[in-house]
DRENDO-1510 file (C-alpha; in Angstrom, 1 decimal, always signed):
<recs>
REC; n; res; u; v; w
REC; 1; MET; +0.1; +35.4; +1.0 .
REC; 2; THR; +3.6; +36.5; +0.2 .
REC; 3; LEU; +6.8; +34.7; +1.2 .
REC; 4; LYS; +7.5; +37.3; +3.8 .
REC; 5; ASP; +4.1; +36.8; +5.4 .
REC; 6; ARG; +4.7; +33.0; +5.4 .
REC; 7; ILE; +8.1; +33.4; +7.1 .
REC; 8; TYR; +6.6; +35.8; +9.7 .
REC; 9; LEU; +3.8; +33.3; +10.4 .
REC; 10; PHE; +6.3; +30.5; +10.7 .
REC; 11; LEU; +8.3; +32.5; +13.2 .
REC; 12; ILE; +5.2; +33.3; +15.3 .
REC; 13; HIS; +4.4; +29.6; +15.5 .
REC; 14; CYS; +7.9; +28.7; +16.4 .
REC; 15; ARG; +7.9; +31.2; +19.3 .
REC; 16; GLY; +4.6; +29.9; +20.5 .
REC; 17; GLY; +6.0; +26.4; +20.9 .
REC; 18; LYS; +3.7; +24.8; +18.4 .
REC; 19; TYR; +6.5; +23.2; +16.4 .
REC; 20; LYS; +8.3; +22.1; +19.6 .
REC; 21; ASN; +5.2; +20.1; +20.7 .
REC; 22; LEU; +4.9; +18.6; +17.2 .
REC; 23; THR; +8.6; +17.5; +17.2 .
REC; 24; GLU; +8.2; +15.9; +20.6 .
REC; 25; GLU; +5.2; +14.0; +19.4 .
REC; 26; LEU; +6.9; +12.9; +16.2 .
REC; 27; LEU; +9.9; +11.8; +18.3 .
REC; 28; TRP; +7.6; +9.7; +20.5 .
REC; 29; VAL; +5.9; +8.1; +17.5 .
REC; 30; TRP; +9.3; +7.4; +15.9 .
REC; 31; GLN; +10.6; +5.7; +19.1 .
REC; 32; TYR; +7.4; +3.6; +19.3 .
REC; 33; ALA; +7.4; +2.7; +15.6 .
REC; 34; ARG; +11.1; +1.8; +15.6 .
REC; 35; GLN; +10.3; -1.4; +17.6 .
REC; 36; TYR; +7.9; -2.6; +14.8 .
REC; 37; TRP; +9.8; -1.6; +11.7 .
REC; 38; LYS; +9.9; -5.2; +10.4 .
REC; 39; GLN; +6.2; -5.7; +10.8 .
REC; 40; MET; +5.4; -2.3; +9.1 .
REC; 41; LEU; +7.7; -3.2; +6.2 .
REC; 42; PHE; +6.1; -6.7; +5.9 .
REC; 43; TYR; +2.6; -5.3; +5.8 .
REC; 44; THR; +3.5; -2.5; +3.4 .
REC; 45; ALA; +5.2; -5.0; +1.0 .
REC; 46; LEU; +2.2; -7.4; +1.4 .
REC; 47; GLY; -0.2; -4.6; +0.5 .
REC; 48; LEU; +1.9; -3.5; -2.5 .
REC; 49; VAL; +2.1; -7.1; -3.8 .
REC; 50; GLY; -1.7; -7.6; -3.3 .
REC; 51; THR; -2.4; -4.4; -5.2 .
REC; 52; ALA; -0.1; -5.4; -8.0 .
REC; 53; VAL; -1.7; -8.8; -8.3 .
REC; 54; SER; -5.2; -7.2; -8.4 .
REC; 55; LEU; -4.1; -4.8; -11.1 .
REC; 56; LEU; -2.6; -7.5; -13.2 .
REC; 57; SER; -5.7; -9.7; -12.7 .
REC; 58; SER; -7.9; -6.9; -14.1 .
REC; 59; LEU; -5.6; -6.4; -17.1 .
REC; 60; VAL; -5.6; -10.1; -17.9 .
REC; 61; SER; -9.4; -10.1; -17.4 .
REC; 62; ARG; -9.7; -7.3; -19.9 .
REC; 63; ASP; -7.4; -9.1; -22.4 .
REC; 64; MET; -9.5; -12.3; -22.0 .
REC; 65; VAL; -12.7; -10.4; -22.8 .
REC; 66; ASP; -11.0; -8.9; -25.9 .
REC; 67; ILE; -9.8; -12.3; -27.0 .
REC; 68; ILE; -13.2; -13.9; -26.6 .
REC; 69; THR; -15.0; -11.1; -28.4 .
REC; 70; GLY; -12.3; -11.0; -31.1 .
REC; 71; HIS; -12.5; -14.9; -31.5 .
REC; 72; GLU; -8.7; -15.3; -31.1 .
REC; 73; THR; -8.8; -18.7; -29.6 .
REC; 74; GLY; -5.1; -19.3; -29.8 .
REC; 75; LEU; -4.3; -16.8; -27.0 .
REC; 76; LEU; -7.3; -17.8; -24.9 .
REC; 77; VAL; -5.7; -20.8; -23.1 .
REC; 78; ARG; -2.6; -18.9; -22.2 .
REC; 79; THR; -4.5; -15.9; -20.9 .
REC; 80; PHE; -7.0; -18.1; -19.0 .
REC; 81; THR; -4.1; -20.0; -17.4 .
REC; 82; PHE; -2.5; -16.7; -16.4 .
REC; 83; PHE; -5.8; -15.4; -15.0 .
REC; 84; ILE; -6.2; -18.6; -12.9 .
REC; 85; GLY; -2.6; -18.2; -11.6 .
REC; 86; LEU; -3.2; -14.6; -10.6 .
REC; 87; ASN; -6.4; -15.5; -8.8 .
REC; 88; VAL; -4.6; -18.3; -6.9 .
REC; 89; GLY; -1.9; -15.9; -6.0 .
REC; 90; SER; -4.5; -13.5; -4.7 .
REC; 91; ILE; -6.0; -16.2; -2.6 .
REC; 92; VAL; -2.6; -17.1; -1.2 .
REC; 93; LEU; -1.8; -13.4; -0.4 .
REC; 94; ASN; -5.2; -13.1; +1.4 .
REC; 95; GLN; -4.5; -16.2; +3.4 .
REC; 96; VAL; -1.0; -14.9; +4.4 .
REC; 97; SER; -2.4; -11.5; +5.4 .
REC; 98; SER; -5.1; -13.2; +7.5 .
REC; 99; TYR; -2.5; -15.5; +9.1 .
REC; 100; PHE; -0.6; -12.4; +10.4 .
REC; 101; PRO; -3.3; -10.2; +12.0 .
REC; 102; ALA; -2.5; -6.5; +12.4 .
REC; 103; GLU; -4.0; -6.6; +15.8 .
REC; 104; SER; -1.2; -8.6; +17.2 .
REC; 105; VAL; +0.8; -5.4; +17.8 .
REC; 106; SER; -0.2; -4.1; +21.2 .
REC; 107; VAL; +0.1; -0.6; +22.4 .
</recs>
């Protein structure tokens, strides 16, 4: 499909009112979501932090396996402590996210 065909198709949809309905619906969603921007930001940040903790925990777990199989006992205590700290952080994040249920936002 050429650029000329795409522009022509876009103009046909504009004349048919397809994009007008879409913009009206997007405006309605924006007005509704604007009330809950703090909650959306909080849950997004909570999810990102949880993902980061999970990724770091898997990296530390990999390092711990490498240390154990390589018999480098000097780094084992530090890595194990870091692993325990990340798991405790993950538990805390899970508790925080369960304390603020997403269902509390009513439509």
